[in-house]
Structure formats: structure tokens, C-alpha cells
C-alpha positions in Angstrom: 27.9 5.9 1.1 24.3 4.9 1.7 21.9 4.4 -1.1 19.7 7.4 -2.0 16.5 6.5 -3.9 15.5 8.7 -6.9 13.3 11.6 -6.0 10.3 10.3 -7.9 10.4 7.0 -5.9 10.7 8.9 -2.6 7.8 11.2 -3.5 5.7 8.4 -4.7 6.2 6.4 -1.5 5.1 9.5 0.5 1.7 9.7 -1.3 1.0 6.0 -1.7 0.5 2.9 0.3 3.0 0.2 -0.6 0.4 -2.6 -0.4 -1.8 -0.8 -3.0 1.3 -0.4 -5.3 2.1 -4.1 -5.0 -1.5 -5.1 -5.7 -1.6 -3.1 -8.9 1.8 -4.2 -10.0 1.0 -7.9 -9.4 -2.3 -7.7 -11.3 -0.7 -5.8 -14.1 1.9 -8.6 -14.5 -0.8 -11.3 -14.9 -3.4 -9.2 -16.7 -2.6 -10.6 -20.2 -2.9 -14.2 -19.0 -6.5 -14.2 -17.8 -8.6 -16.4 -18.1 -6.6 -19.7 -17.6 -9.2 -21.9 -19.3 -8.9 -25.6 -18.3 -6.2 -25.1 -15.6 -8.1 -27.2 -13.0 -8.6 -30.0 -15.5 -4.9 -29.9 -16.3 -4.2 -30.2 -12.6 -6.5 -33.2 -12.2 -4.9 -35.0 -15.1 -1.4 -34.3 -13.7 -2.2 -35.1 -10.1 -5.4 -37.0 -9.7 -4.6 -38.2 -6.2 -3.7 -34.7 -4.9 -0.1 -35.7 -4.0 1.6 -32.7 -2.4 4.9 -33.4 -4.1 3.2 -33.6 -7.5 1.4 -30.4 -6.7 4.7 -28.6 -6.3 6.0 -30.1 -9.5 2.8 -29.1 -11.4 2.8 -25.6 -10.0 6.5 -25.1 -11.0 5.7 -26.3 -14.5 2.7 -24.0 -14.9 4.6 -21.0 -13.5 7.5 -21.4 -15.9 5.1 -21.9 -18.8 3.1 -18.7 -17.9 6.4 -16.7 -17.5 7.5 -17.8 -20.9 4.0 -16.9 -22.2 4.5 -13.3 -20.8 7.9 -13.0 -22.5 6.7 -14.4 -25.8 3.3 -12.9 -26.3 2.4 -10.7 -23.4 1.6 -7.0 -23.9 0.4 -5.3 -20.8 2.0 -8.1 -18.6 5.3 -7.6 -20.4 5.3 -3.9 -19.8 4.6 -4.3 -16.1 7.2 -7.0 -15.8 9.9 -4.8 -17.4 9.0 -1.9 -15.2 9.0 -4.1 -12.1 12.5 -5.4 -13.0 13.8 -1.9 -13.7 12.4 -0.3 -10.5 13.7 -3.1 -8.3 17.2 -3.0 -9.8 17.3 0.8 -9.2 16.1 0.4 -5.6 18.9 -2.1 -4.8 21.7 -0.6 -2.7 24.3 1.1 -4.8 27.2 0.2 -2.5 27.0 -3.4 -3.8 29.1 -4.4 -6.7 27.4 -3.6 -10.0 27.2 -7.2 -11.3 25.9 -8.5 -7.9 23.5 -5.6 -7.7 22.1 -6.3 -11.1 21.7 -10.0 -10.5 20.2 -9.4 -7.0 17.7 -6.9 -8.3 16.6 -9.2 -11.2 16.2 -12.0 -8.7 14.0 -9.8 -6.6 11.9 -9.0 -9.6 11.6 -12.6 -10.7 10.5 -13.7 -7.2 7.7 -11.1 -7.3 6.6 -12.3 -10.7 6.6 -15.9 -9.5 4.4 -14.9 -6.5 2.0 -13.0 -8.8 1.7 -16.1 -11.1 1.0 -18.4 -8.2 -1.7 -16.1 -6.9 -3.3 -16.1 -10.4 -3.1 -19.9 -10.6 -4.8 -20.3 -7.3 -7.7 -17.9 -8.1 -8.3 -19.5 -11.5 -8.2 -23.0 -10.1 -10.7 -21.9 -7.4 -13.1 -20.6 -10.0 -13.0 -23.7 -12.1 -13.3 -25.9 -9.0 -16.5 -24.0 -8.1 -17.9 -24.7 -11.5 -16.7 -28.3 -11.6 -18.3 -29.1 -8.2 -21.5 -27.3 -9.1 -21.3 -24.9 -6.2 -22.3 -22.0 -8.4 -25.0 -21.8 -11.1 -23.8 -21.1 -14.7 -25.6 -21.1 -18.0 -23.4 -22.5 -20.8 -24.9 -21.8 -24.2 -22.9 -24.7 -25.7 -24.0 -27.3 -23.2 -27.4 -28.5 -22.0 -26.8 -29.6 -18.4 -29.2 -32.3 -17.3 -28.5 -31.9 -13.6 -29.2 -28.6 -12.0 -26.2 -27.5 -9.9 -26.7 -26.5 -6.3 -27.5 -22.8 -6.0 -25.5 -22.1 -2.9 -24.2 -18.7 -4.0 -26.6 -17.9 -6.8 -30.0 -17.9 -5.2 -29.8 -15.6 -2.2 -32.7 -13.5 -3.4 -34.8 -16.6 -4.1 -34.1 -18.0 -0.7 -35.1 -14.7 0.9 -38.4 -14.6 -1.1 -39.2 -18.2 -0.1 -38.4 -18.2 3.6 -38.0 -14.6 4.9 -40.1 -12.2 2.9 -43.4 -13.1 4.8 -41.9 -11.7 8.0 -42.1 -8.2 6.6 -45.7 -8.5 5.3 -47.0 -6.2 8.0 -44.5 -3.4 7.1 -44.8 -3.3 3.4 -48.5 -2.2 3.1 -47.4 1.3 4.4 -45.4 1.7 1.2 -48.2 0.5 -1.2 -50.1 3.0 -3.3 -53.5 2.7 -1.6 -52.2 3.4 1.9 -50.1 6.3 0.7 -53.0 7.8 -1.3 -55.4 7.5 1.7 -52.9 9.3 4.0 -52.5 12.1 1.4 -56.3 12.5 1.2 -56.5 12.7 5.0 -53.8 15.3 5.2 -55.5 17.5 2.6 -58.9 17.3 4.3 -57.6 18.3 7.7 -54.9 20.7 6.7 -57.2 23.7 7.4 -57.6 22.8 11.1 -53.8 22.2 11.6 -51.3 24.6 13.1 -48.2 25.7 11.2 -46.0 23.2 13.1 -48.5 20.3 12.5 -48.7 21.1 8.8 -44.9 21.1 8.6 -44.8 17.6 10.3 -47.5 16.3 8.1 -45.9 17.4 4.9 -42.5 16.0 6.0 -44.1 12.6 6.9 -45.9 12.6 3.5 -42.5 13.3 1.7 -40.9 10.4 3.6 -43.8 8.1 2.5 -43.4 9.2 -1.1 -39.7 8.4 -1.0 -40.3 5.0 0.5 -43.0 4.3 -2.1 -40.5 5.2 -4.8 -37.8 3.1 -3.3 -40.2 0.2 -3.0 -40.4 0.1 -6.8 -36.6 -0.4 -7.2 -35.2 -3.9 -6.6 -32.7 -2.6 -4.0 -32.8 -5.9 -2.0 -32.2 -8.0 -5.1 -29.3 -5.7 -6.2 -27.8 -5.7 -2.7 -27.9 -9.5 -2.4 -26.4 -9.8 -5.9 -23.3 -8.2 -4.5 -22.8 -11.3 -2.4 -23.2 -13.5 -5.4 -19.8 -12.5 -6.8 -18.4 -16.1 -7.1 -21.4 -16.9 -9.3 -20.9 -13.9 -11.5 -17.2 -14.6 -11.8 -17.9 -18.2 -12.7 -20.4 -17.2 -15.4 -18.0 -14.6 -16.9 -15.2 -17.3 -16.9 -17.4 -19.7 -18.7 -18.4 -17.1 -21.3 -14.8 -16.1 -21.9 -13.5 -19.7 -22.3 -16.4 -20.5 -24.6 -15.4 -17.6 -26.9 -11.6 -18.1 -26.7 -11.3 -21.9 -26.9 -12.0 -23.8 -30.1 -14.7 -26.4 -29.7 -14.6 -26.3 -25.9 -11.0 -27.6 -25.7 -8.7 -26.3 -22.9 -6.7 -23.3 -24.0 -4.8 -22.3 -21.0 -1.8 -21.1 -22.9 -3.1 -21.0 -26.4 -5.7 -18.3 -26.8 -6.6 -17.9 -30.5 -5.9 -14.2 -31.3 -8.6 -14.3 -34.0 -11.2 -15.2 -31.4 -10.4 -12.4 -29.0 -12.6 -10.1 -31.1 -15.5 -12.3 -30.2 -15.2 -11.3 -26.6 -17.2 -8.3 -25.4 -15.1 -5.7 -23.8 -17.6 -5.4 -20.9 -17.3 -9.1 -20.2 -13.5 -8.9 -20.0 -13.5 -5.8 -17.9 -16.1 -7.0 -15.4 -14.4 -10.4 -15.1 -11.0 -8.7 -14.5 -12.5 -6.3 -11.9 -14.3 -9.1 -10.1 -11.3 -11.4 -9.8 -9.1 -8.4 -8.7 -11.1 -8.3 -5.4 -10.0 -11.8 -4.6 -6.6 -11.6 -6.3 -5.4 -8.7 -4.0 -6.2 -10.8 -0.9 -3.5 -13.1 -1.9 -1.2 -10.7 -3.7 -0.6 -8.2 -0.8 0.6 -10.8 1.8 2.6 -12.6 -0.9 4.3 -9.3 -2.0 5.0 -8.4 1.7 6.5 -11.8 2.3 8.8 -11.7 -0.8 9.9 -8.2 -0.1 10.6 -8.9 3.6 12.5 -12.0 2.8 14.6 -10.1 0.2 15.4 -7.4 2.8 16.4 -10.0 5.4 18.7 -11.7 2.9 20.2 -8.4 1.8 20.9 -7.3 5.3 22.5 -10.6 6.5 24.4 -11.6 3.3 25.3 -8.4 1.5 25.2 -6.0 4.6 23.1 -3.5 2.6 19.7 -1.9 2.6 19.9 -1.0 6.3 17.6 2.0 6.0 14.8 0.0 4.3 15.3 -3.0 6.5 15.2 -1.4 9.9 12.6 1.3 9.1 10.2 -1.4 8.0 10.6 -3.2 11.4 9.5 0.1 13.1 11.8 -0.5 16.1 11.6 2.4 18.5 14.9 1.7 20.1 18.5 2.1 18.9 18.2 5.7 18.0 21.1 7.9 16.9 21.6 11.6 16.3 24.5 14.0 15.7 25.5 16.9 18.0 27.6 19.6 16.4 29.8 22.0 18.5 32.1 24.8 17.3 35.0 25.1 19.8 37.0 28.2 20.7 39.5 27.6 17.8 36.6 27.5 15.3 36.9 23.8 14.6 33.7 21.8 14.1 33.3 18.9 16.5 30.7 16.2 15.6 29.5 13.7 18.2 27.5 10.7 17.1 25.3 9.9 20.1 23.3 6.7 20.4 20.6 5.4 22.7 20.2 1.7 23.1 16.7 1.8 24.6 14.1 4.5 24.4 12.1 4.9 27.7 8.3 4.3 27.5 7.4 5.8 30.8 8.3 9.3 31.8 8.0 11.6 34.9 8.8 15.3 35.4 12.3 16.0 36.6 12.1 17.9 40.0 15.5 19.3 39.4 14.7 20.8 36.0 16.4 24.2 35.5 13.2 25.6 34.0 11.1 25.5 37.1 10.5 28.3 39.5 12.8 27.0 42.2 15.7 26.7 39.8 15.2 30.2 38.6 15.1 31.5 42.1 18.4 29.8 42.8 19.9 31.6 39.8 18.9 35.0 41.1 15.1 35.0 40.5 15.3 36.5 37.0 17.1 33.8 35.2 20.2 36.0 34.7 23.9 36.0 35.5 24.9 39.1 37.4 21.4 40.5 36.5 22.7 41.3 33.1 22.8 38.3 30.8 20.1 35.7 30.4 21.1 32.1 30.8 20.4 30.1 27.6 18.8 26.7 27.9 21.7 24.9 26.5 23.8 26.1 29.5 21.4 24.5 32.0 22.7 21.6 34.0 19.2 20.0 33.8 17.7 21.1 30.5 15.3 18.2 30.1 11.8 18.6 31.7 11.1 14.9 31.5 13.2 11.9 32.7 12.7 8.2 32.6 10.6 6.8 35.4 13.1 4.0 36.0 16.8 4.6 35.7 18.9 2.2 33.7 22.2 2.3 31.8 20.3 1.4 28.6 18.6 4.8 28.8 21.9 6.7 29.0 23.2 8.2 25.7 26.6 7.0 24.5 29.2 8.5 22.3 29.4 6.2 19.3 31.7 8.1 17.1 33.5 11.5 16.9 34.9 13.5 14.0 36.7 16.9 13.9 36.7 19.3 10.9 39.4 21.9 11.4 38.8 25.5 10.7 39.7 26.7 7.2 41.7 29.9 6.6 39.4 32.9 6.2 38.7 33.9 2.6 38.8 37.6 3.5 42.2 37.2 5.1 43.6 35.5 2.0 42.4 38.4 -0.1 43.8 41.2 2.1 47.1 41.2 0.2 45.6 40.5 -3.2 43.0 43.2 -3.6 43.7 43.4 -7.3 42.7 39.8 -7.8 39.1 40.4 -6.6 36.7 39.8 -9.3 33.6 41.9 -10.1 31.4 39.3 -8.4 33.3 39.7 -5.1 35.2 36.4 -5.2 39.0 36.1 -4.9 41.6 33.4 -5.4 44.2 32.2 -2.9 47.8 31.4 -3.6 47.9 28.7 -6.2 45.3 27.4 -8.6 42.5 26.6 -6.1 40.0 29.4 -5.9 38.2 29.9 -2.6 34.5 30.3 -3.3 33.8 32.7 -0.4 32.0 36.0 -0.6 34.4 38.8 0.5 31.8 41.1 1.8 34.3 43.0 4.0 36.1 44.1 0.8 
């Protein structure tokens, strides 16, 4: 009685990567909490000496407070949390007792929510640490900073213009307007004396120059370097959001004023969420994999369940099993469960394979018995073309289990003496009250 996942879960897993699903689920759980304004200041007040034990205590306190905030006032986060709990309870093995299954599934969901909250706390603390240490440049409208912060991540373009732009001074004149115009004039003056191929090359070169001249007017380099300035942009958006959400600059990690949310521009919130998502997933995906793997290991060893999910995720190529079905002369169905402890990795051709030319010659040259009936492959003594390069008992299949299903009485035979009981649809009933749902085509 193994657990069978619902069809929509199986289909979704076939078309999606699980790490992407975890990243979206984790970010959805914490989406209603961002930004955590003043979280780094709260940490410094609680643990000014950076004691590891106090760090664990502070993190536990913050995670519990954030979880209660989701349950009390969360919207999108609450929806994702409920869906996460529901899906994980459904995915828990059904052969477990229902109360244990429910508690174990809820514990699995709570562990993922705690991991998501820890990832958010780390990212938000890192952002405020960058601001507090002056590593990134921000412009706070409510404050006039007397000291200019170091522009480590916010002045890549300025550093290029000051130290590296002069190296390309001999290249850029080709893209300037005067050089381009002179080249066009030269082409038009000598176009009459050119061959068709030369005119084609000249026009192609002129088109490339026009394209480069047009690109020279677009700040591509500045736009490209700004992509690497993502920490500075995140810090600026974080400062803008906290200035709008917090009253008089006070820390409002868990107390965003709902009336001040309307002061935040939607573009500011969307760009901030999209920017921190890039860093959030770098923590969320390994955390989700660790939580899910730990849960599977505990389920396998404690509750003896989730074998399919546990062993398939390990991708062990050995310990393979398959069924071989055989109908004997009496009509009974014999089922053999065959197992292989180790799967060979190196193979060679079997010289005694019954499908080669010599084996066919030994059987009469035409692969026939008495030159009348072909020998099927399942009757060969050596049906496998490949064999392991090294012989070992571990490579020999073993019979793990056996089951026999006896032949049932023929439905047609049971109707021979009861032709009047045959229905219009061609079904008949045997003696007693149990109908045999077998088509009596012979009748």
C-alpha cells in the first residue's frame, strides 16, 4: 500500500524543477514582511558583542515574531503558508496513521517556513549592514550626511571614466560623426569606379559604421555597469521604503503603519522585491533542499515510509527490481520478483550469444526447429547480447519474492448451462449472487 501522489502533483513535478518551486514558495511566504526596517539595529542592541549563543536566541525570537506576524496580518504570505502546509500534508505517506501523518506533515511545513524566515532575516540584515558600514552610497532625503560613504559598489562607471576610458581613446574616433561623414563622402566619390563586389563591401562597412555611431550615443557601458551595482540599488530602495513606512525614522520591523503603505510607489516595492529575490534564492534553494532531505531521512528511518521519494532522490543506480510474469500450463499466473544487488558499469559482448551467426548455424542455419518453426528469443539459452566484463555474485539476479494467482473458471463455461440468463449486453451471471463481468463472445 504505497502512497500515490495526486495526479496534479505528479504532472507538475514532470514539467517543473523542484528548486524553482521551492524558491517561489519561500519568497511567497516572506513577501508580506519585506522590508524589515531596523532589524540590524535590533540585533546590535540585543547582541552588541556578537555572542553566538545570543545570536541563536535573537534569531529564534525574531523568527517566532515574524511567524506570528504572518498569521495575524499577512495576506500573500498567509496564502502561501496555508498552501505549503496543505501540499506537504497531502504528500506525506498515507500508510502512516492519520494523526501522525497530519502532525508530521505540519512539522515539515513549519520547518520550511522557519527556513524561509531565516533566509529573509539574513538578507535584510546584510542590506542594513551595507548601509550602516557605508559600503554603498545612498541618498536619504530625511538626513543630510556630513560624511560621504565609500563608493565601493556605486561608482563603477566613475572609476572606469577616471582610470580606464583613456585606453580606448584611439578607438572611439572611428565612431565620431566627422570620421563617419568623411568615410561616406569618400565612398560616394569613388563608387563609380568600383566593381559590384567592392560596392557591396563598401555599403556593408558603411552600415556597420552607422550602427556603431548610433550605439555610441547610447550609454550602454553605464547601463551594463549599473547591473553590477545591484547592492547599491537595493540599499537605496530599502532606505526609501523604510523612510515611507516608518514614522519619524523609528524602526518598524514588525509594525508597518497601514495608512503609510499608500505613500510607497508600486514601482519602488516591485523593483526592491525583484532585486532581493536574486539574492534570496541563493539561500532559499539550499535551505529548502536541506530541510526536505532531512525530513525524508527522518521519515525513512523513524516511520519506515516515503521509500519511493527517499531512494529516488538519492539516484542510486544499484538495487534494482523488476517483475517477471509467467502463465504455466494450468493457466495460473506466476509472478517472480527479481532483484539485482549491483548494476554492472562495464560491459562486453557475449561470445555465446544465441543471436550471432555461429549460434544460428548450430541451430540449423535458419534459426528454426525442424526447419518449420522459428525459435523465439525468450527460448534462447543466451538471450543477452551483453554481459558484465567482470563476473560477480552481486551481478547475478535473485528471486526476492514469488506469488501465484490461480486460474479462474471460464466465464463462457459458466454460461453454457444458463443461456437464458445472458443479458442483452453479452454478460452472464454464475451460480449465486456474484456476477462474472466477462464478455461471452462465444455465445
